KOLLUM-351007 format. One record per residue: x, y, z of N, C-alpha, C in turn; residue in one letter. Coordinates in steps of 0.05 Angstrom, whole numbers, plus 32768, in hexadecimal, padded with zeros to 4 digits. Example, Ala and Ser with C-alpha at 12.3 -4.5 7.8 and 13.67 -1.06 7.14 Angstrom:
BEGIN
@nX:8108&nY:7F8E&nZ:809C&caX:80F6&caY:7FA6&caZ:809C&cX:8108&cY:7FBE&cZ:809C&aa:A
@nX:8101&nY:7FD3&nZ:808E&caX:8111&caY:7FEB&caZ:808F&cX:8102&cY:8001&cZ:809D&aa:S
//
This chain:
BEGIN
@nX:7F6C&nY:7EFB&nZ:7F53&caX:7F56&caY:7EF7&caZ:7F4C&cX:7F4E&cY:7EF9&cZ:7F2D&aa:M
@nX:7F3E&nY:7EEE&nZ:7F22&caX:7F38&caY:7EEA&caZ:7F07&cX:7F35&cY:7F08&cZ:7EFA&aa:A
@nX:7F3B&nY:7F10&nZ:7EE4&caX:7F39&caY:7F27&caZ:7ED9&cX:7F20&cY:7F2A&cZ:7EC6&aa:G
@nX:7F25&nY:7F1C&nZ:7EAE&caX:7F0F&caY:7F1D&caZ:7E99&cX:7F07&cY:7F00&cZ:7E95&aa:N
@nX:7EF3&nY:7F01&nZ:7E82&caX:7EE4&caY:7EE4&caZ:7E7E&cX:7EF7&cY:7ECF&cZ:7E74&aa:T
@nX:7F09&nY:7ED4&nZ:7E65&caX:7F1C&caY:7EC2&caZ:7E5B&cX:7F2C&cY:7EB3&cZ:7E72&aa:E
@nX:7F35&nY:7EC1&nZ:7E81&caX:7F42&caY:7EB8&caZ:7E9D&cX:7F2B&cY:7EA7&cZ:7EAD&aa:D
@nX:7F15&nY:7EAE&nZ:7EB0&caX:7F00&caY:7E9D&caZ:7EBE&cX:7EFC&cY:7E86&cZ:7EB0&aa:L
@nX:7EFE&nY:7E83&nZ:7E94&caX:7EF6&caY:7E6B&caZ:7E80&cX:7F08&cY:7E53&cZ:7E8A&aa:R
@nX:7F25&nY:7E5A&nZ:7E8E&caX:7F35&caY:7E45&caZ:7E93&cX:7F35&cY:7E3A&cZ:7EB3&aa:V
@nX:7F27&nY:7E44&nZ:7EC2&caX:7F23&caY:7E3B&caZ:7ED9&cX:7F14&cY:7E27&cZ:7EDE&aa:K
@nX:7F18&nY:7E15&nZ:7EF7&caX:7F08&caY:7DFE&caZ:7EFD&cX:7EED&cY:7E0B&cZ:7F03&aa:S
@nX:7ED5&nY:7DF7&nZ:7F0A&caX:7EC2&caY:7DFE&caZ:7F16&cX:7EC9&cY:7E02&cZ:7F32&aa:D
@nX:7ED6&nY:7DF6&nZ:7F46&caX:7EE0&caY:7DFC&caZ:7F5F&cX:7EEC&cY:7E16&cZ:7F5F&aa:D
@nX:7EFE&nY:7E1C&nZ:7F4D&caX:7F0C&caY:7E37&caZ:7F51&cX:7EFA&cY:7E4E&cZ:7F4C&aa:Q
@nX:7EE6&nY:7E47&nZ:7F39&caX:7ED1&caY:7E5F&caZ:7F36&cX:7EC1&cY:7E63&cZ:7F4E&aa:L
@nX:7EB7&nY:7E4C&nZ:7F5C&caX:7EA9&caY:7E4B&caZ:7F71&cX:7EB8&cY:7E5B&cZ:7F89&aa:S
@nX:7ED0&nY:7E55&nZ:7F8D&caX:7EE2&caY:7E65&caZ:7F9F&cX:7EE6&cY:7E81&cZ:7F99&aa:A
@nX:7EEB&nY:7E87&nZ:7F7D&caX:7EE8&caY:7EA3&caZ:7F77&cX:7ECF&cY:7EB3&cZ:7F80&aa:D
@nX:7EB5&nY:7EA4&nZ:7F79&caX:7E9B&caY:7EB3&caZ:7F80&cX:7E98&cY:7EB8&cZ:7F9B&aa:L
@nX:7E9F&nY:7EA2&nZ:7FAB&caX:7EA1&caY:7EAA&caZ:7FCA&cX:7EAC&cY:7EBF&cZ:7FD4&aa:A
@nX:7EC6&nY:7EC2&nZ:7FCA&caX:7ED6&caY:7ED6&caZ:7FD1&cX:7ECC&cY:7EF0&cZ:7FC8&aa:E
@nX:7EC1&nY:7EF4&nZ:7FAE&caX:7EB5&caY:7F0C&caZ:7FA7&cX:7E9A&cY:7F12&cZ:7FB6&aa:L
@nX:7E8E&nY:7EFD&nZ:7FBF&caX:7E78&caY:7F07&caZ:7FCD&cX:7E80&cY:7F0F&cZ:7FE7&aa:K
@nX:7E93&nY:7F08&nZ:7FF4&caX:7EA2&caY:7F14&caZ:800B&cX:7EAA&cY:7F2C&cZ:8008&aa:R
@nX:7EB6&nY:7F32&nZ:7FF2&caX:7EBE&caY:7F4F&caZ:7FEC&cX:7EAA&cY:7F62&cZ:7FEA&aa:E
@nX:7E98&nY:7F58&nZ:7FDA&caX:7E7F&caY:7F62&caZ:7FD7&cX:7E71&cY:7F70&cZ:7FF4&aa:Q
@nX:7E6F&nY:7F5A&nZ:8003&caX:7E5E&caY:7F63&caZ:801C&cX:7E6D&cY:7F78&cZ:802A&aa:F
@nX:7E8A&nY:7F75&nZ:8028&caX:7E9B&caY:7F88&caZ:8039&cX:7E9C&cY:7FA5&cZ:8029&aa:N
@nX:7E98&nY:7FA5&nZ:8011&caX:7E96&caY:7FBD&caZ:8001&cX:7E7F&cY:7FCC&cZ:800B&aa:L
@nX:7E68&nY:7FBC&nZ:800B&caX:7E50&caY:7FC9&caZ:8010&cX:7E4D&cY:7FD2&cZ:8032&aa:R
@nX:7E5B&nY:7FC3&nZ:803C&caX:7E5F&caY:7FD0&caZ:8058&cX:7E6C&cY:7FE7&cZ:805B&aa:F
@nX:7E83&nY:7FE6&nZ:804D&caX:7E97&caY:8000&caZ:804E&cX:7E85&cY:801A&cZ:8044&aa:Q
@nX:7E73&nY:8017&nZ:802D&caX:7E62&caY:8028&caZ:8022&cX:7E4E&cY:8034&cZ:8037&aa:A
@nX:7E46&nY:8021&nZ:8044&caX:7E31&caY:8029&caZ:8057&cX:7E3C&cY:803C&cZ:8071&aa:A
@nX:7E53&nY:8036&nZ:8075&caX:7E60&caY:8043&caZ:8087&cX:7E74&cY:805A&cZ:807B&aa:T
@nX:7E73&nY:8061&nZ:8068&caX:7E81&caY:8076&caZ:8058&cX:7EA0&cY:8072&cZ:8058&aa:N
@nX:7EAC&nY:805A&nZ:805B&caX:7EC2&caY:8054&caZ:8059&cX:7ED2&cY:8046&cZ:803E&aa:Q
@nX:7EC0&nY:804B&nZ:8029&caX:7EC6&caY:8041&caZ:8011&cX:7EDB&cY:8051&cZ:8002&aa:L
@nX:7EF7&nY:8043&nZ:7FF9&caX:7F08&caY:804C&caZ:7FED&cX:7F07&cY:8054&cZ:7FCF&aa:E
@nX:7EFB&nY:803E&nZ:7FC1&caX:7EF7&caY:8039&caZ:7FA7&cX:7EDD&cY:8033&cZ:7FA3&aa:R
@nX:7EC4&nY:8043&nZ:7F9D&caX:7EA9&caY:803D&caZ:7F95&cX:7EAC&cY:8030&cZ:7F7F&aa:P
@nX:7EBB&nY:8031&nZ:7F68&caX:7EB8&caY:8023&caZ:7F53&cX:7EBF&cY:8005&cZ:7F57&aa:A
@nX:7ECD&nY:7FFF&nZ:7F6C&caX:7ECF&caY:7FE1&caZ:7F70&cX:7EB3&cY:7FCE&cZ:7F76&aa:R
@nX:7EA2&nY:7FDE&nZ:7F7D&caX:7E88&caY:7FD0&caZ:7F82&cX:7E7E&cY:7FC3&cZ:7F67&aa:I
@nX:7E7F&nY:7FD8&nZ:7F51&caX:7E74&caY:7FCD&caZ:7F38&cX:7E8B&cY:7FB6&cZ:7F2F&aa:R
@nX:7E9F&nY:7FB9&nZ:7F35&caX:7EB3&caY:7FA8&caZ:7F27&cX:7EAB&cY:7F8B&cZ:7F30&aa:E
@nX:7EAB&nY:7F85&nZ:7F4C&caX:7EA4&caY:7F70&caZ:7F5C&cX:7E87&cY:7F65&cZ:7F52&aa:V
@nX:7E75&nY:7F77&nZ:7F53&caX:7E5B&caY:7F6D&caZ:7F48&cX:7E5D&cY:7F62&cZ:7F2A&aa:R
@nX:7E6A&nY:7F6D&nZ:7F1B&caX:7E6B&caY:7F65&caZ:7EFE&cX:7E7B&cY:7F4A&cZ:7EFC&aa:R
@nX:7E91&nY:7F49&nZ:7F0C&caX:7EA1&caY:7F2F&caZ:7F0B&cX:7E90&cY:7F19&cZ:7F1A&aa:Q
@nX:7E81&nY:7F1E&nZ:7F2B&caX:7E6D&caY:7F0A&caZ:7F38&cX:7E5C&cY:7F02&cZ:7F23&aa:I
@nX:7E54&nY:7F13&nZ:7F0F&caX:7E40&caY:7F08&caZ:7EF8&cX:7E48&cY:7EFB&cZ:7EE6&aa:A
@nX:7E68&nY:7F02&nZ:7EDF&caX:7E76&caY:7EF1&caZ:7ECB&cX:7E78&cY:7ED7&cZ:7ED4&aa:R
@nX:7E7F&nY:7ED0&nZ:7EEF&caX:7E80&caY:7EB5&caZ:7EFD&cX:7E69&cY:7EA5&cZ:7EF6&aa:I
@nX:7E50&nY:7EB4&nZ:7F03&caX:7E36&caY:7EA8&caZ:7F01&cX:7E2D&cY:7E9E&cZ:7EE4&aa:R
@nX:7E35&nY:7EB3&nZ:7ED2&caX:7E2E&caY:7EAF&caZ:7EB8&cX:7E3E&cY:7E96&cZ:7EAE&aa:T
@nX:7E56&nY:7E8F&nZ:7EB3&caX:7E66&caY:7E7A&caZ:7EA7&cX:7E5E&cY:7E60&cZ:7EB6&aa:L
@nX:7E55&nY:7E63&nZ:7ECD&caX:7E50&caY:7E49&caZ:7EDC&cX:7E35&cY:7E48&cZ:7ED2&aa:Q
@nX:7E20&nY:7E54&nZ:7ECA&caX:7E07&caY:7E4A&caZ:7EBD&cX:7E0E&cY:7E44&cZ:7EA2&aa:G
@nX:7E23&nY:7E4A&nZ:7E90&caX:7E28&caY:7E41&caZ:7E7B&cX:7E30&cY:7E25&cZ:7E7B&aa:E
@nX:7E46&nY:7E1F&nZ:7E8E&caX:7E4E&caY:7E05&caZ:7E95&cX:7E3A&cY:7DEE&cZ:7E9C&aa:R
@nX:7E26&nY:7DF9&nZ:7EAE&caX:7E13&caY:7DE8&caZ:7EB4&cX:7DFC&cY:7DE3&cZ:7EA0&aa:G
@nX:7DF6&nY:7DF4&nZ:7E8E&caX:7DE3&caY:7DEF&caZ:7E78&cX:7DF5&cY:7DDB&cZ:7E61&aa:R
@nX:7E10&nY:7DE1&nZ:7E62&caX:7E20&caY:7DCC&caZ:7E52&cX:7E21&cY:7DAE&cZ:7E59&aa:A
@nX:7E20&nY:7DAC&nZ:7E72&caX:7E20&caY:7D93&caZ:7E83&cX:7E08&cY:7D86&cZ:7E7E&aa:A
@nX:7DF0&nY:7D96&nZ:7E82&caX:7DD4&caY:7D87&caZ:7E7A&cX:7DD6&cY:7D7A&cZ:7E62&aa:V
@nX:7DDE&nY:7D8C&nZ:7E4E&caX:7DD7&caY:7D83&caZ:7E31&cX:7DE8&cY:7D6C&cZ:7E2B&aa:K
@nX:7E02&nY:7D65&nZ:7E35&caX:7E17&caY:7D52&caZ:7E30&cX:7E0D&cY:7D38&cZ:7E3E&aa:A
//
């Protein structure tokens, strides 16, 4: 999975969508684990949430750039 924003910028739109779907699944599983007190790394919830935000931001930037072009 991608680490920082520079890693995300080199990925295609399809790769970003796949990463986003995987992160959303992980986020759901983490929320489920938190609700049942089985969460091993609570900080992972924040990491996943921020990674989702990075991907969505990049997708928005690309969408706006496509409209301008």
